[in-house]
C-alpha positions, 0 to 999 in steps of 0.5 A: 275877473269877468267871471267874477262879476257874473256871480255878484251880478246874479247875486245882486239881481236875486235880491232885487227881485225878491221883494216881500210882498204884503197881501191883505187879508180879504174879510168877508163881513157877514150880516147875521140876522137873528131869526126869532120864533113866536108862537101863540096858543089861543083858546076860548074860555071853558063852559061859563054859567048861562042860569042868568042871561043878565049876568055879563060876567058869569063864572065857569060852571063845573064842566068848565073847570073841569076844561080849565084843568084839562088845558093845564094837562094839554099844556103840561109840556109847553114852556109859555113865557106869558099868558094873556086873558081878557078881564072877565071872570070865565077867561081868567078862570081858564087860564088860572090852571095853566098859570099856576102850573107854570108859576106865570102871572096872567096878563090882561088885554083888550079885546078891542085893540087885538095885536096892536104894535105894543103886543107884538113887541112884548110878545116877540120870540116868546111862546104866549098863552091867549084866552079869549071868546068865541068872537075874539079868538078867531079874530085875534088869530086872524089879526096875527095872520094878517088874514081872514083865515078862521070864521067866528066859533059857535058860542058852545065851542069851548074846545078850539085851539089855534096855534099860530107860529111866525119865524121871521116873516113866515106865519103858519096857523093850525086849528085843533078841536080838544075835547 
């Protein structure tokens, strides 16, 4: 009879020692911060009519119209989301061939409030063309970069292309001369 208790004892012990272990899976919280890229293409207006020094809002001359059309060719493979220009005839005329090609409306900006908070929010994550002037285009580029990298350009220089890319907190710029 004593030998009968041993198997029963082992049987009972085996069940009491086999308790089910419940484990809670560890879930790691992963925070995904989406990094956006914003790209600005900044150019100065094309060649303007200089025949009347009193005219503060001249149009483009033929060479300027040709350059404006050439900008559209230069930008043919760029997918712009927005095109900005000052309200002057020469900047609007420079932006028009590219805007027409892309099916975009030209939006005006105030050159006195370069790269303000509203402009930054509106253009974040976008590819943007900005058409300005010899004194505003380098200043606008510097405002985007947050540093004085580019000097004002000579009044006869209509071929600079500034490209600024912002990815997260990283900013880079390049200057191309398109003639």
